[in-house]
C-alpha positions as CSV (number, residue, x, y, z in Angstrom):
1,M,244.4,61.9,-38.7
2,N,246.5,62.7,-35.6
3,F,248.5,65.1,-37.7
4,S,245.3,66.9,-38.8
5,I,244.1,67.1,-35.2
6,N,247.4,68.5,-33.9
7,K,247.5,71.0,-36.8
8,K,244.1,72.3,-35.8
9,R,245.0,72.6,-32.2
10,I,248.2,74.4,-33.0
11,S,246.3,76.8,-35.3
12,F,243.8,77.5,-32.5
13,S,246.6,78.0,-29.9
14,V,248.5,80.5,-32.2
15,L,245.4,82.5,-33.0
16,T,244.3,82.6,-29.4
17,V,247.7,83.8,-28.2
18,L,247.7,86.5,-30.8
19,I,244.3,87.8,-29.8
20,I,245.4,87.8,-26.1
21,L,248.7,89.5,-26.8
22,C,247.1,92.2,-29.1
23,N,244.5,93.1,-26.4
24,F,247.1,93.1,-23.7
25,S,249.5,95.3,-25.6
26,V,246.7,97.8,-26.5
27,Y,246.2,98.6,-22.8
28,R,249.8,98.4,-21.7
29,V,251.7,100.2,-24.5
30,N,251.7,104.0,-24.2
31,A,252.1,104.4,-28.0
32,F,248.4,103.9,-28.5
33,G,247.5,107.0,-26.5
34,P,244.2,107.4,-24.6
35,L,241.7,104.7,-25.5
36,P,238.0,105.2,-26.0
37,Q,235.6,103.7,-23.5
38,Y,234.2,101.2,-26.0
39,M,237.6,99.4,-26.2
40,G,236.5,97.3,-23.2
41,W,233.5,96.1,-25.2
42,A,235.8,95.3,-28.1
43,T,238.0,93.1,-25.8
44,L,234.9,91.4,-24.5
45,F,233.8,90.7,-28.0
46,D,237.2,89.1,-28.8
47,F,237.1,86.9,-25.6
48,L,233.4,86.0,-25.5
49,I,232.7,85.6,-29.2
50,V,235.8,85.3,-31.3
51,I,237.8,82.9,-29.2
52,P,234.9,80.5,-28.4
53,L,234.0,80.6,-32.2
54,L,237.6,79.6,-33.0
55,A,237.4,76.9,-30.3
56,Y,234.3,75.5,-32.1
57,L,235.8,75.7,-35.5
58,F,239.2,74.1,-34.6
59,I,238.5,71.9,-31.5
60,F,234.8,71.3,-30.6
61,R,233.2,70.4,-33.9
62,R,232.1,67.0,-32.5
63,Q,228.7,67.2,-30.8
64,S,230.0,65.4,-27.7
65,A,232.7,68.1,-27.2
66,L,230.3,71.1,-27.4
67,K,229.6,70.8,-23.7
68,Y,233.1,72.2,-23.0
69,L,232.4,75.4,-24.9
70,P,230.8,77.2,-21.9
71,L,234.1,76.7,-20.0
72,V,235.9,78.5,-22.8
73,I,233.4,81.4,-22.5
74,L,233.8,81.6,-18.8
75,A,237.6,81.5,-19.0
76,G,237.5,84.2,-21.7
77,Y,235.3,86.4,-19.5
78,W,237.6,86.2,-16.5
79,L,240.7,86.7,-18.7
80,A,239.1,89.9,-20.1
81,E,238.4,91.1,-16.5
82,I,242.1,90.7,-15.8
83,I,243.4,92.4,-19.0
84,V,241.0,95.4,-19.2
85,P,241.9,98.2,-16.8
86,I,239.2,99.6,-14.6
87,R,239.1,102.9,-16.5
88,N,238.3,101.1,-19.7
89,S,236.1,98.4,-18.2
90,P,232.5,98.5,-19.5
91,D,229.7,99.0,-17.0
92,A,227.9,95.8,-17.6
93,Q,226.9,94.2,-14.4
94,W,224.1,92.4,-16.2
95,L,226.6,90.6,-18.4
96,T,228.4,89.2,-15.4
97,S,225.1,88.0,-14.0
98,L,224.1,86.5,-17.3
99,I,227.4,84.6,-17.8
100,L,227.4,83.3,-14.2
101,G,223.7,82.2,-14.6
102,M,224.5,80.4,-17.8
103,E,227.4,78.6,-16.2
104,G,225.2,77.7,-13.2
105,I,222.6,76.2,-15.6
106,W,225.4,74.3,-17.5
107,I,226.8,72.9,-14.3
108,A,223.3,71.8,-13.1
109,V,222.6,70.0,-16.4
110,E,226.0,68.3,-16.3
111,L,225.4,67.1,-12.8
112,F,221.9,65.9,-13.7
113,F,223.4,63.5,-16.3
114,L,226.7,62.7,-14.4
115,V,225.4,61.8,-10.9
116,P,223.2,58.8,-12.0
117,K,226.1,57.4,-14.1
118,W,228.5,57.9,-11.3
119,V,226.2,56.1,-8.9
120,K,225.9,53.2,-11.3
121,T,229.7,53.1,-11.7
122,T,230.2,53.0,-8.0
123,I,227.7,50.1,-7.6
124,A,229.3,48.1,-10.4
125,F,232.8,48.7,-8.9
126,R,231.7,47.5,-5.4
127,K,230.1,44.5,-6.9
128,D,233.3,43.4,-8.8
129,S,236.0,45.0,-6.7
130,G,237.0,41.7,-5.1
131,R,237.8,39.9,-8.4
132,T,241.3,41.2,-8.9
133,C,242.2,43.4,-5.8
134,H,243.6,46.0,-8.3
135,F,241.6,49.2,-7.9
136,Q,242.8,50.8,-11.1
137,H,241.8,47.9,-13.3
138,D,238.5,47.2,-11.6
139,F,237.5,50.9,-11.5
140,R,238.5,51.4,-15.2
141,E,236.2,48.6,-16.2
142,A,233.3,50.0,-14.2
143,L,233.9,53.5,-15.7
144,S,234.0,52.2,-19.2
145,R,230.5,50.8,-18.9
146,Q,229.0,54.3,-18.2
147,F,231.5,56.7,-19.7
148,K,233.8,57.1,-22.6
149,L,237.4,56.8,-21.3
150,T,238.7,60.1,-22.5
151,R,241.9,61.7,-21.2
152,T,239.9,63.6,-18.7
153,M,238.4,60.4,-17.3
154,E,241.8,58.8,-17.2
155,C,243.1,61.7,-15.2
156,L,240.2,61.4,-12.8
157,L,240.9,57.7,-12.5
158,T,244.6,58.4,-11.6
159,E,243.5,61.0,-8.9
160,C,240.9,58.5,-7.5
161,A,243.6,55.8,-7.3
162,L,246.1,58.2,-5.7
163,F,243.7,59.3,-2.9
164,R,242.3,55.8,-2.4
165,Y,245.7,54.2,-1.8
166,A,247.1,57.2,0.1
167,F,244.2,57.5,2.6
168,F,241.9,54.4,2.5
169,S,244.1,51.4,1.9
170,W,245.7,51.0,5.3
171,T,243.1,48.6,6.6
172,K,243.2,46.5,3.4
173,R,244.6,43.0,4.1
174,V,247.8,42.4,2.2
175,R,247.5,39.2,0.2
176,R,250.1,36.5,0.8
177,S,251.9,34.9,-2.1
178,S,249.9,32.0,-3.4
179,A,249.3,30.1,-6.6
180,H,247.5,33.1,-8.1
181,H,248.9,36.1,-6.2
182,F,252.6,36.9,-6.2
183,S,254.2,39.7,-4.2
184,Y,257.2,41.4,-5.7
185,H,258.5,43.8,-3.1
186,K,259.6,41.7,0.0
187,K,263.0,40.8,-1.4
188,T,263.8,44.3,-2.7
189,S,264.5,47.7,-1.1
190,A,261.4,49.3,-2.8
191,V,259.6,50.0,0.4
192,A,262.8,51.4,2.1
193,F,263.5,53.5,-1.0
194,R,260.1,55.2,-0.8
195,L,260.3,55.7,2.9
196,M,263.6,57.4,2.5
197,L,262.1,59.7,-0.2
198,I,259.1,60.5,2.1
199,H,261.5,61.3,4.9
200,A,263.7,63.6,2.8
201,L,260.6,65.3,1.2
202,L,259.2,66.1,4.7
203,I,262.5,67.7,5.8
204,E,262.9,69.6,2.5
205,S,259.3,70.9,2.6
206,V,259.7,72.4,6.1
207,G,263.1,74.0,5.3
208,F,262.2,75.5,1.9
209,H,258.8,76.6,3.1
210,Y,260.4,78.6,5.9
211,L,263.0,80.2,3.6
212,L,260.5,81.0,0.9
213,M,258.1,82.7,3.3
214,H,260.7,85.4,3.7
215,W,260.8,86.0,0.0
216,S,257.3,85.2,-1.4
217,H,254.2,83.9,0.4
218,T,252.7,82.8,-2.9
219,A,255.8,80.8,-4.0
220,A,256.0,79.2,-0.5
221,I,252.4,78.1,-0.7
222,L,252.7,76.8,-4.2
223,L,255.8,74.8,-3.4
224,L,254.2,73.4,-0.2
225,A,251.1,72.3,-2.3
226,L,253.4,70.6,-4.8
227,N,255.4,68.8,-2.1
228,L,252.2,67.6,-0.4
229,Y,250.9,66.2,-3.7
230,T,254.3,64.5,-4.2
231,L,254.1,63.1,-0.7
232,L,250.6,61.7,-1.4
233,Y,251.9,60.1,-4.6
234,L,254.8,58.4,-2.8
235,V,252.5,57.1,-0.1
236,A,250.0,55.8,-2.7
237,D,252.8,54.2,-4.7
238,L,254.1,52.5,-1.6
239,Q,250.6,51.1,-0.8
240,V,250.1,49.8,-4.4
241,I,253.3,47.9,-4.2
242,R,252.4,46.4,-0.9
243,T,248.7,45.6,-1.5
244,C,248.6,44.8,-5.3
245,P,250.5,41.7,-6.1
246,I,251.0,40.3,-9.6
247,L,247.9,38.3,-10.4
248,L,247.5,35.1,-12.5
249,D,243.9,35.0,-13.4
250,D,242.3,32.1,-15.3
251,Y,242.9,33.7,-18.7
252,E,245.2,36.6,-18.1
253,L,248.2,38.0,-16.3
254,I,247.6,41.3,-14.4
255,L,250.6,43.5,-13.6
256,Q,250.5,46.7,-11.6
257,S,254.0,48.1,-11.0
258,G,253.3,50.7,-8.4
259,L,250.9,53.5,-9.2
260,A,252.7,54.6,-12.4
261,Q,252.0,51.7,-14.8
262,G,249.8,48.6,-15.3
263,L,249.2,46.0,-17.9
264,R,246.8,43.1,-18.6
265,V,247.9,40.3,-20.9
266,Q,246.0,37.3,-22.1
267,F,247.9,34.1,-21.7
268,S,247.0,33.3,-25.3
269,N,249.1,36.3,-26.3
270,I,252.3,35.3,-24.4
271,Q,254.7,33.5,-26.7
272,S,257.3,32.4,-24.1
273,I,258.7,33.0,-20.6
274,E,262.4,32.5,-20.0
275,H,265.0,33.3,-17.4
276,Y,266.5,36.7,-18.2
277,R,270.0,36.6,-19.5
278,G,270.2,39.9,-21.2
279,P,272.2,43.1,-20.3
280,E,271.6,45.0,-17.2
281,H,270.9,48.2,-19.0
282,L,268.6,48.3,-22.1
283,S,268.9,50.6,-25.1
284,K,266.3,53.4,-25.5
285,E,264.5,51.4,-28.2
286,E,264.3,48.3,-26.0
287,Q,263.1,50.4,-23.0
288,R,260.4,51.9,-25.2
289,R,259.1,48.4,-26.1
290,T,259.5,46.8,-22.7
291,F,257.2,46.8,-19.7
292,D,259.4,46.7,-16.6
293,A,257.4,45.4,-13.7
294,L,260.2,45.8,-11.2
295,P,259.6,48.5,-8.6
296,Q,262.1,51.3,-8.5
297,E,264.7,51.0,-5.7
298,F,268.2,52.2,-4.8
299,S,269.9,50.3,-7.6
300,K,268.6,48.8,-10.8
301,E,268.5,45.0,-10.6
302,K,268.2,42.5,-13.4
303,P,264.7,41.0,-13.8
304,A,264.2,37.3,-13.1
305,F,262.1,36.6,-16.2
306,E,261.5,37.9,-19.7
307,M,258.2,37.3,-21.5
308,K,257.8,37.7,-25.2
309,L,254.4,38.6,-26.6
310,K,252.9,37.5,-29.9
311,T,251.4,40.9,-30.6
312,P,252.1,44.2,-28.8
313,E,249.9,45.1,-25.8
314,T,249.0,48.6,-24.5
315,A,250.4,49.4,-21.1
316,R,248.5,52.0,-19.0
317,L,250.5,54.9,-17.5
318,L,249.6,57.8,-15.4
319,Y,246.9,60.3,-16.5
320,G,245.9,58.4,-19.6
321,F,249.3,58.0,-21.2
322,T,250.0,54.7,-22.8
323,K,252.8,52.8,-24.6
324,R,252.9,49.7,-26.8
325,V,255.1,46.9,-25.4
326,D,256.1,43.4,-26.8
327,T,258.4,42.3,-23.9
328,L,257.7,42.0,-20.2
329,H,260.4,42.0,-17.4
330,V,259.2,40.4,-14.2
331,S,260.6,39.5,-10.8
332,V,258.6,38.1,-7.8
333,D,259.4,36.9,-4.3
334,E,258.5,33.3,-5.3
335,N,260.3,33.0,-8.6
336,N,260.2,29.2,-9.0
337,L,256.5,28.9,-8.3
338,F,255.7,31.8,-10.6
339,F,257.7,30.3,-13.4
340,E,255.9,27.0,-13.0
341,R,252.5,28.6,-12.9
342,V,253.0,30.7,-16.0
343,K,254.4,27.6,-17.9
344,E,251.3,25.7,-16.9
345,K,249.1,28.5,-18.2
346,L,251.0,28.7,-21.5
347,E,250.8,24.9,-22.1
348,M,247.1,24.7,-21.5
349,P,245.0,24.3,-24.7
350,T,243.3,27.5,-25.7
């Protein structure tokens, strides 16, 4: 099934690129000579009819995906405006007004359905937000009640988490280690490591922005925007480490290793927990199957514990990416208490 979907997407991409290149070369290669005025209409036909039709045949056959088709039409129109020279551009102001009007209606309809769902999601999140103190887990649960968790929604969730932790988590009370919450950063250099990266990034941003301004204003602005986003990510990652401890719920273990990855595991699916006695560096195959809950720091340290799962679980990564894991590596500030609590959970009758 995945192979079939990828094959259709590749076919659509190849055909679309060919159409764009053919139209671009017609206007840029002198071998074709003077072009008739109606060539602009032919290009508009390719970008407003042919490419959206290909998108429907190869990508948007499902009814729920048809709502993205107006975006393809709008993108095709603006791309045609860029490719077609002014001398060959058709005089069709009415077409611009028609497309913009259709897009405005489409946006209004989307907002009409999305806003009530978003309000319900926000209310549900605020009602349950105190249960785990993990924003990404709680907000994903609230989103799943109103929306289908597509890659787009997962990207939105990542961005919401990034901005929430970067700007609105500074007044949040940091939970102390207890029988249910276990911090994992106080005995590491994870915080210092991120502060060092933030400091270096600030210096690099100022220096490179000044140098690039003498060469290209566009490149300088793009690099500055990228550095600012990276800075926000580092600040958010630091706040997640500080404010989101490992949580032992009544029935599950909740891990959030910085902003980049998280995992929820039912205690009934944990086969064992043992003190880690393995190698310091894992093979690529072992890394692929292991959820490493240790925060990144100056040097890689061995984990305190290794947990084996009965069946693989899905770890959540950034922007909707996932991986299947059957081994957990964990270290906390209170290792002995954590080991005892997990052992108690595993020995409890299910």
